[in-house]
MINU-155137 format. One record per residue (C-alpha): residue number from 0; residue in three letters; x, z, y. Coordinates in steps of 0.001 Angstrom, whole numbers, plus 500000, padded with zeros to 6 digits. Example, Ala and Ser with C-alpha at 12.3 -4.5 7.8 and 13.67 -1.06 7.14 Angstrom:
<atoms>
i = 0 aa = Ala u = 512300 w = 507800 v = 495500
i = 1 aa = Ser u = 513670 w = 507140 v = 498940
</atoms>
This chain:
<atoms>
i = 0 aa = Met u = 516033 w = 309341 v = 806656
i = 1 aa = Lys u = 513727 w = 311302 v = 808622
i = 2 aa = His u = 510032 w = 311880 v = 807903
i = 3 aa = Lys u = 507043 w = 311805 v = 809773
i = 4 aa = Ala u = 503708 w = 312731 v = 809465
i = 5 aa = Gly u = 500497 w = 313735 v = 811385
i = 6 aa = Phe u = 496461 w = 313487 v = 812537
i = 7 aa = Val u = 495282 w = 310875 v = 813711
i = 8 aa = Asn u = 492069 w = 311470 v = 815157
i = 9 aa = Ile u = 489211 w = 308882 v = 816235
i = 10 aa = Ile u = 486996 w = 309402 v = 818494
i = 11 aa = Gly u = 484031 w = 307386 v = 820509
i = 12 aa = Asn u = 480350 w = 306710 v = 821283
i = 13 aa = Pro u = 478261 w = 305754 v = 818118
i = 14 aa = Asn u = 478707 w = 302294 v = 816578
i = 15 aa = Val u = 481760 w = 301493 v = 818449
i = 16 aa = Gly u = 483521 w = 300724 v = 814785
i = 17 aa = Lys u = 485267 w = 303960 v = 814187
i = 18 aa = Ser u = 484827 w = 303916 v = 810421
i = 19 aa = Thr u = 485772 w = 299678 v = 810758
i = 20 aa = Leu u = 489110 w = 300836 v = 812081
i = 21 aa = Met u = 489664 w = 303662 v = 809285
i = 22 aa = Asn u = 488802 w = 301740 v = 806478
i = 23 aa = Ala u = 491182 w = 298838 v = 807785
i = 24 aa = Phe u = 493956 w = 301655 v = 808054
i = 25 aa = Val u = 493307 w = 303187 v = 804686
i = 26 aa = Gly u = 492783 w = 299737 v = 802940
i = 27 aa = Glu u = 489662 w = 301650 v = 801299
i = 28 aa = Lys u = 485879 w = 302010 v = 802006
i = 29 aa = Leu u = 485828 w = 305493 v = 802744
i = 30 aa = Ser u = 483534 w = 305831 v = 805606
i = 31 aa = Ile u = 480392 w = 304135 v = 805107
i = 32 aa = Ile u = 479012 w = 301377 v = 807729
i = 33 aa = Thr u = 475786 w = 300272 v = 808932
i = 34 aa = Ser u = 474448 w = 299218 v = 811938
i = 35 aa = Lys u = 472643 w = 302477 v = 812766
i = 36 aa = Ala u = 473970 w = 304733 v = 815135
i = 37 aa = Gln u = 475005 w = 308198 v = 813559
i = 38 aa = Thr u = 475857 w = 306498 v = 810402
i = 39 aa = Thr u = 479245 w = 309185 v = 810153
i = 40 aa = Arg u = 477990 w = 312763 v = 809612
i = 41 aa = His u = 481182 w = 314484 v = 808491
i = 42 aa = Arg u = 484986 w = 314496 v = 809439
i = 43 aa = Ile u = 486331 w = 312458 v = 806616
i = 44 aa = Leu u = 490171 w = 312108 v = 805989
i = 45 aa = Gly u = 491627 w = 308998 v = 805011
i = 46 aa = Ile u = 495802 w = 309318 v = 803886
i = 47 aa = Val u = 498173 w = 306337 v = 804403
i = 48 aa = Asn u = 501527 w = 306700 v = 802960
i = 49 aa = Gly u = 504798 w = 305343 v = 803072
i = 50 aa = Glu u = 507896 w = 305870 v = 802015
i = 51 aa = Asp u = 509102 w = 307857 v = 805323
i = 52 aa = Phe u = 505559 w = 308620 v = 806782
i = 53 aa = Gln u = 502418 w = 310127 v = 806168
i = 54 aa = Ile u = 499247 w = 309440 v = 808644
i = 55 aa = Leu u = 496029 w = 311786 v = 808243
i = 56 aa = Phe u = 493079 w = 309589 v = 809918
i = 57 aa = Ser u = 490091 w = 311339 v = 810857
i = 58 aa = Asp u = 487055 w = 309294 v = 811184
i = 59 aa = Thr u = 484436 w = 311921 v = 813263
i = 60 aa = Pro u = 480390 w = 311485 v = 813735
i = 61 aa = Gly u = 479778 w = 309450 v = 817167
i = 62 aa = Ile u = 479529 w = 311437 v = 820291
i = 63 aa = Ile u = 476050 w = 312289 v = 821031
i = 64 aa = Lys u = 473823 w = 315159 v = 823085
i = 65 aa = Pro u = 472603 w = 317360 v = 819837
i = 66 aa = Ala u = 468707 w = 317366 v = 819397
i = 67 aa = Tyr u = 468958 w = 319777 v = 816405
i = 68 aa = Glu u = 471001 w = 321969 v = 814153
i = 69 aa = Leu u = 472430 w = 319128 v = 812205
i = 70 aa = Gln u = 473633 w = 317171 v = 815154
i = 71 aa = Ala u = 475158 w = 320237 v = 816697
i = 72 aa = Ser u = 477368 w = 320737 v = 813629
i = 73 aa = Met u = 478423 w = 317001 v = 813751
i = 74 aa = Met u = 479558 w = 317525 v = 817155
i = 75 aa = Asp u = 481698 w = 320787 v = 815818
i = 76 aa = Phe u = 483655 w = 318407 v = 813742
i = 77 aa = Val u = 484415 w = 316041 v = 816915
i = 78 aa = Lys u = 485574 w = 319435 v = 818666
i = 79 aa = Ser u = 487996 w = 320092 v = 816258
i = 80 aa = Ala u = 489289 w = 316651 v = 816324
i = 81 aa = Phe u = 491248 w = 317956 v = 819811
i = 82 aa = Glu u = 492629 w = 320891 v = 817881
i = 83 aa = Asp u = 494590 w = 319607 v = 815447
i = 84 aa = Ala u = 495467 w = 316056 v = 816737
i = 85 aa = Asp u = 499123 w = 314488 v = 817019
i = 86 aa = Val u = 497715 w = 311224 v = 818381
i = 87 aa = Leu u = 494196 w = 311033 v = 819647
i = 88 aa = Ile u = 492407 w = 307621 v = 819244
i = 89 aa = Tyr u = 489508 w = 306990 v = 822006
i = 90 aa = Met u = 487701 w = 303729 v = 821029
i = 91 aa = Val u = 485280 w = 301804 v = 823401
i = 92 aa = Glu u = 483317 w = 299049 v = 823034
i = 93 aa = Ile u = 483662 w = 296013 v = 825335
i = 94 aa = Gly u = 480549 w = 296777 v = 827492
i = 95 aa = Glu u = 481080 w = 300775 v = 827382
i = 96 aa = Lys u = 481600 w = 302429 v = 830785
i = 97 aa = Glu u = 482255 w = 306419 v = 829560
i = 98 aa = Leu u = 481534 w = 308610 v = 826799
i = 99 aa = Lys u = 477994 w = 310237 v = 826243
i = 100 aa = Asp u = 479587 w = 313632 v = 826671
i = 101 aa = Glu u = 481364 w = 314212 v = 829943
i = 102 aa = Ile u = 483038 w = 317424 v = 828629
i = 103 aa = Phe u = 484562 w = 315208 v = 825934
i = 104 aa = Phe u = 485722 w = 312597 v = 828501
i = 105 aa = Glu u = 487260 w = 315173 v = 830908
i = 106 aa = Lys u = 489199 w = 316727 v = 827896
i = 107 aa = Ile u = 490910 w = 313152 v = 826978
i = 108 aa = Lys u = 491833 w = 312523 v = 830895
i = 109 aa = Lys u = 493690 w = 316162 v = 830548
i = 110 aa = Thr u = 494901 w = 316161 v = 827279
i = 111 aa = Glu u = 498779 w = 316429 v = 826689
i = 112 aa = Ile u = 498322 w = 314576 v = 822956
i = 113 aa = Pro u = 499148 w = 310964 v = 823305
i = 114 aa = Val u = 495888 w = 309263 v = 823748
i = 115 aa = Leu u = 495560 w = 305555 v = 822586
i = 116 aa = Leu u = 492403 w = 303841 v = 824319
i = 117 aa = Leu u = 491181 w = 301206 v = 821909
i = 118 aa = Ile u = 488834 w = 298147 v = 823352
i = 119 aa = Asn u = 487356 w = 297307 v = 820231
i = 120 aa = Lys u = 484955 w = 294188 v = 819121
i = 121 aa = Ile u = 486839 w = 291620 v = 821550
i = 122 aa = Asp u = 486103 w = 288874 v = 819287
i = 123 aa = Lys u = 482476 w = 289104 v = 821237
i = 124 aa = Ser u = 483543 w = 288640 v = 824285
i = 125 aa = Thr u = 485656 w = 286543 v = 826741
i = 126 aa = Gln u = 489168 w = 286665 v = 827831
i = 127 aa = Ala u = 488384 w = 287283 v = 831613
i = 128 aa = Glu u = 485879 w = 290000 v = 830467
i = 129 aa = Val u = 488658 w = 291574 v = 828044
i = 130 aa = Glu u = 491225 w = 291554 v = 830891
i = 131 aa = Glu u = 488684 w = 293021 v = 833228
i = 132 aa = Lys u = 488245 w = 295967 v = 830858
i = 133 aa = Val u = 491626 w = 296551 v = 830078
i = 134 aa = Ile u = 491913 w = 297006 v = 833839
i = 135 aa = Tyr u = 489209 w = 299270 v = 834136
i = 136 aa = Trp u = 489981 w = 301689 v = 831515
i = 137 aa = Lys u = 493670 w = 301778 v = 832527
i = 138 aa = Glu u = 492387 w = 303245 v = 835705
i = 139 aa = Lys u = 489814 w = 305312 v = 833768
i = 140 aa = Val u = 491751 w = 306840 v = 831938
i = 141 aa = Pro u = 495597 w = 306715 v = 833047
i = 142 aa = Asn u = 496883 w = 308737 v = 830571
i = 143 aa = Ala u = 496094 w = 306481 v = 827471
i = 144 aa = Glu u = 498049 w = 303355 v = 826041
i = 145 aa = Val u = 495385 w = 300682 v = 826199
i = 146 aa = Tyr u = 494769 w = 298223 v = 823078
i = 147 aa = Val u = 492616 w = 295409 v = 822828
i = 148 aa = Ile u = 491352 w = 294893 v = 819012
i = 149 aa = Ser u = 488812 w = 293847 v = 816651
i = 150 aa = Ala u = 488720 w = 296487 v = 813832
i = 151 aa = Leu u = 486468 w = 294298 v = 811764
i = 152 aa = Glu u = 488844 w = 291242 v = 811950
i = 153 aa = Lys u = 491567 w = 293140 v = 811712
i = 154 aa = Phe u = 493187 w = 291570 v = 815215
i = 155 aa = Asn u = 495968 w = 293889 v = 816465
i = 156 aa = Val u = 495544 w = 296474 v = 813884
i = 157 aa = Glu u = 499020 w = 296108 v = 812356
i = 158 aa = Gly u = 500652 w = 296332 v = 815560
i = 159 aa = Leu u = 498693 w = 299785 v = 816527
i = 160 aa = Phe u = 499649 w = 301039 v = 813058
i = 161 aa = Glu u = 503331 w = 300655 v = 814075
i = 162 aa = Arg u = 502766 w = 302561 v = 817616
i = 163 aa = Ile u = 500797 w = 305102 v = 815664
i = 164 aa = Ile u = 503867 w = 305765 v = 813433
i = 165 aa = Glu u = 506552 w = 305952 v = 816522
i = 166 aa = Leu u = 504091 w = 308712 v = 817798
i = 167 aa = Leu u = 504248 w = 310937 v = 814863
i = 168 aa = Pro u = 506259 w = 314069 v = 815025
i = 169 aa = Glu u = 508983 w = 314655 v = 812310
i = 170 aa = Ser u = 507121 w = 316812 v = 809999
i = 171 aa = Pro u = 507212 w = 316742 v = 805727
i = 172 aa = Ala u = 503504 w = 315733 v = 804177
i = 173 aa = Phe u = 500707 w = 317435 v = 804390
i = 174 aa = Tyr u = 499409 w = 316080 v = 801106
i = 175 aa = Pro u = 500646 w = 314511 v = 797867
i = 176 aa = Lys u = 502023 w = 310740 v = 798358
i = 177 aa = Asp u = 499018 w = 309595 v = 795775
i = 178 aa = Gln u = 496504 w = 311254 v = 797728
i = 179 aa = Leu u = 493887 w = 309469 v = 799494
i = 180 aa = Thr u = 491646 w = 311618 v = 801035
i = 181 aa = Asp u = 490590 w = 315533 v = 801059
i = 182 aa = Lys u = 487213 w = 314944 v = 800240
i = 183 aa = Pro u = 485865 w = 314971 v = 796407
i = 184 aa = Glu u = 484595 w = 312420 v = 794266
i = 185 aa = Arg u = 480678 w = 313834 v = 794592
i = 186 aa = Phe u = 481191 w = 313385 v = 798674
i = 187 aa = Phe u = 481617 w = 309488 v = 798366
i = 188 aa = Ile u = 478797 w = 308895 v = 795628
i = 189 aa = Asn u = 476409 w = 310864 v = 798048
i = 190 aa = Glu u = 477624 w = 308783 v = 801042
i = 191 aa = Ala u = 477147 w = 305142 v = 799069
i = 192 aa = Ile u = 473656 w = 306357 v = 798434
i = 193 aa = Arg u = 472930 w = 307273 v = 802095
i = 194 aa = Glu u = 474489 w = 304347 v = 803281
i = 195 aa = Lys u = 471978 w = 301909 v = 801495
i = 196 aa = Ile u = 469344 w = 304251 v = 802924
i = 197 aa = Leu u = 470280 w = 303772 v = 806202
i = 198 aa = Met u = 470510 w = 300055 v = 805758
i = 199 aa = His u = 466878 w = 299575 v = 803953
i = 200 aa = Tyr u = 464475 w = 302302 v = 806150
i = 201 aa = Lys u = 463648 w = 302454 v = 809506
i = 202 aa = Lys u = 462780 w = 304471 v = 812105
i = 203 aa = Glu u = 463448 w = 308521 v = 811372
i = 204 aa = Ile u = 463808 w = 307891 v = 807570
i = 205 aa = Pro u = 467734 w = 307509 v = 807215
i = 206 aa = Tyr u = 468036 w = 310343 v = 809803
i = 207 aa = Ser u = 465895 w = 313085 v = 807702
i = 208 aa = Val u = 467859 w = 312092 v = 804360
i = 209 aa = Glu u = 470448 w = 314176 v = 802531
i = 210 aa = Val u = 472133 w = 313280 v = 799084
i = 211 aa = Glu u = 473048 w = 315890 v = 796771
i = 212 aa = Thr u = 475078 w = 314794 v = 793566
i = 213 aa = Glu u = 473967 w = 317319 v = 790921
i = 214 aa = Glu u = 476032 w = 315795 v = 787725
i = 215 aa = Phe u = 479209 w = 314144 v = 787593
i = 216 aa = Ile u = 480322 w = 313129 v = 783871
i = 217 aa = Glu u = 483520 w = 311067 v = 783280
i = 218 aa = Ser u = 484432 w = 309242 v = 780409
i = 219 aa = Asp u = 487063 w = 306586 v = 779445
i = 220 aa = Lys u = 484835 w = 303811 v = 779943
i = 221 aa = Ile u = 481792 w = 305190 v = 782125
i = 222 aa = Ile u = 480910 w = 307541 v = 784701
i = 223 aa = Arg u = 477265 w = 309339 v = 784306
i = 224 aa = Ile u = 475786 w = 310468 v = 787732
i = 225 aa = Arg u = 472544 w = 312260 v = 788796
i = 226 aa = Ser u = 472145 w = 312346 v = 792276
i = 227 aa = Val u = 469268 w = 313974 v = 794306
i = 228 aa = Ile u = 468043 w = 312565 v = 797569
i = 229 aa = Met u = 466348 w = 315157 v = 799908
i = 230 aa = Val u = 464071 w = 314419 v = 802637
i = 231 aa = Glu u = 462349 w = 316662 v = 805100
i = 232 aa = Arg u = 458336 w = 315996 v = 804121
i = 233 aa = Glu u = 456218 w = 314881 v = 801335
i = 234 aa = Thr u = 455207 w = 311296 v = 803176
i = 235 aa = Gln u = 458971 w = 310540 v = 803297
i = 236 aa = Lys u = 459220 w = 310790 v = 799495
i = 237 aa = Gly u = 456983 w = 308258 v = 799269
i = 238 aa = Ile u = 458656 w = 305884 v = 801412
i = 239 aa = Ile u = 462019 w = 306497 v = 799592
i = 240 aa = Ile u = 460452 w = 305698 v = 796356
i = 241 aa = Gly u = 458439 w = 302839 v = 797535
i = 242 aa = His u = 455606 w = 300827 v = 795576
i = 243 aa = Lys u = 456240 w = 301367 v = 791768
i = 244 aa = Gly u = 459560 w = 302987 v = 792484
i = 245 aa = Ala u = 461102 w = 299599 v = 793762
i = 246 aa = Ala u = 462724 w = 300818 v = 796960
i = 247 aa = Leu u = 464491 w = 303657 v = 795132
i = 248 aa = Lys u = 465170 w = 301269 v = 792404
i = 249 aa = Arg u = 467082 w = 298796 v = 795100
i = 250 aa = Val u = 469434 w = 301693 v = 796605
i = 251 aa = Gly u = 469996 w = 302739 v = 793062
i = 252 aa = Ile u = 471067 w = 299136 v = 792012
i = 253 aa = Glu u = 473247 w = 298713 v = 795271
i = 254 aa = Ala u = 475041 w = 302032 v = 795535
i = 255 aa = Arg u = 476224 w = 301761 v = 791733
i = 256 aa = Lys u = 477677 w = 298132 v = 792634
i = 257 aa = Asp u = 479779 w = 300039 v = 795259
i = 258 aa = Leu u = 480535 w = 303131 v = 793109
i = 259 aa = Glu u = 481869 w = 300936 v = 790465
i = 260 aa = Lys u = 484273 w = 299134 v = 792820
i = 261 aa = Phe u = 485471 w = 302126 v = 794171
i = 262 aa = Phe u = 485998 w = 304132 v = 790751
i = 263 aa = Asp u = 487161 w = 300833 v = 788730
i = 264 aa = Lys u = 484241 w = 301854 v = 786006
i = 265 aa = Gln u = 480775 w = 301764 v = 784675
i = 266 aa = Ile u = 478567 w = 303638 v = 786250
i = 267 aa = His u = 475197 w = 304934 v = 785155
i = 268 aa = Leu u = 473342 w = 306365 v = 787987
i = 269 aa = Glu u = 469965 w = 308564 v = 788120
i = 270 aa = Leu u = 468202 w = 308742 v = 791302
i = 271 aa = Tyr u = 465691 w = 311518 v = 791966
i = 272 aa = Val u = 463774 w = 312586 v = 795332
i = 273 aa = Lys u = 462760 w = 315922 v = 796297
i = 274 aa = Val u = 461240 w = 317468 v = 799650
i = 275 aa = Asn u = 463611 w = 319955 v = 801083
i = 276 aa = Lys u = 461400 w = 320846 v = 804291
i = 277 aa = Asp u = 463244 w = 320997 v = 807676
i = 278 aa = Trp u = 466772 w = 320855 v = 806396
i = 279 aa = Arg u = 468110 w = 319491 v = 809459
i = 280 aa = Ser u = 467338 w = 322807 v = 811039
i = 281 aa = Asn u = 468177 w = 325446 v = 808268
i = 282 aa = Lys u = 471195 w = 326578 v = 809199
i = 283 aa = Arg u = 471737 w = 328084 v = 805284
i = 284 aa = Gln u = 471133 w = 324582 v = 803981
i = 285 aa = Leu u = 473486 w = 323122 v = 806391
i = 286 aa = Arg u = 476036 w = 325205 v = 805023
i = 287 aa = Arg u = 475027 w = 324105 v = 801687
i = 288 aa = Phe u = 475659 w = 320467 v = 802497
i = 289 aa = Gly u = 478897 w = 321321 v = 804191
i = 290 aa = Tyr u = 478131 w = 320887 v = 807709
i = 291 aa = Thr u = 479163 w = 324295 v = 808413
i = 292 aa = Asp u = 481527 w = 327162 v = 807259
</atoms>
């Protein structure tokens, strides 16, 4: 039996459901999901193994026009998706007409990589509108195979998965067959905490936050974690903590519940808040947090 393996890289505008789709493929919550744009900051790998295949799904940040150094680093992750892709997934929503960056859009239309264009969230549309959009996108990106899906409802995801396997090149596995992702445990702790901040805080606060896990001590029954929430200004620190610490406590309780599911162990989570001034525009800090090499 011949073995197949390859990178399947998922790109699109913010909020099209890329993370929902990857989690559906992988069967685990690797990418955090919120209704806010720019939820995904890193390129996250999810590995799906079968007896004769290994698919390396890559969830990238939503395509935006960078306004500061962090966003420029996020777009570097998207650019890298073109470099190693064996299959490129370009996701759109029903109401979309094009990518926010015309250069990326032209690259998709000219690439020799197999392109699967997915029209997502069709559960929120009518049959007539879906049919109209299929025609529109086939004309707009003639080199792509067009699929209609609902990542949230898992509609057409299984058929799409089978087509991806067909498109993979013959290759040995890139990673051990029991490996789920290329990210370390601390990364998912940081992301779980950041997801709760995205959910519960408004305006600029979630985008000014970075999380760093300083301690991860695992025993047979419990994992003890100490994490620091970084903000850019002293006023933001007060908002994150909240009145008598209530807001920070809510983040800790909700993140702990998710982490107990993820690690299947009891979690003891300590959270602290520190000011790290203008970290989003500081190249040294961005390197420290894994946004640049």
